[in-house]
C-alpha positions in Angstrom: 9.8 7.6 13.7 6.2 8.3 12.5 4.2 5.3 11.6 1.2 5.7 9.3 -1.3 2.8 9.4 -3.6 1.6 6.7 -3.2 1.4 2.9 -3.2 5.2 2.3 -0.3 5.7 4.8 1.6 2.8 3.4 1.3 4.2 -0.1 2.3 7.7 1.0 5.5 6.4 2.6 6.7 4.9 -0.6 6.0 8.0 -2.6 7.8 10.2 -0.1 10.8 7.8 -0.2 11.0 8.0 -4.0 10.8 11.8 -3.7 13.9 11.8 -1.5 12.4 12.2 1.9 13.9 10.1 4.8 11.2 7.5 5.5 12.5 4.6 7.5 11.0 1.2 6.7 9.3 2.5 3.6 10.0 -0.8 1.9 8.1 -2.7 4.6 5.2 -0.3 4.1 5.2 -1.1 0.4 5.1 -4.9 1.1 2.1 -4.4 3.4 0.4 -2.3 0.8 0.9 -5.0 -1.9 -0.2 -7.7 0.6 -3.5 -5.9 1.1 -4.1 -4.7 -2.4 -3.4 -7.9 -4.4 -6.1 -10.1 -2.7 -8.6 -7.2 -2.8 -7.9 -6.6 -6.6 -8.2 -10.4 -7.3 -11.5 -10.5 -5.4 -12.9 -7.5 -7.2 -12.3 -9.2 -10.6 -13.7 -12.6 -9.6 -17.3 -13.2 -8.8 -18.2 -9.6 -8.3 -21.6 -8.2 -9.4 -21.9 -7.7 -13.2 -23.7 -4.9 -15.0 
């Protein structure tokens, strides 16, 4: 099993699984991606610098 670390790898696993490739534990990678992305997205919209 090949494990890709980091958000880009976690996102790629989900895309490959939807495309029909055999990617074990792709759902776990999707959960990790969402766990990292959601707090980052919330932080970006709250209290960030304004133009």
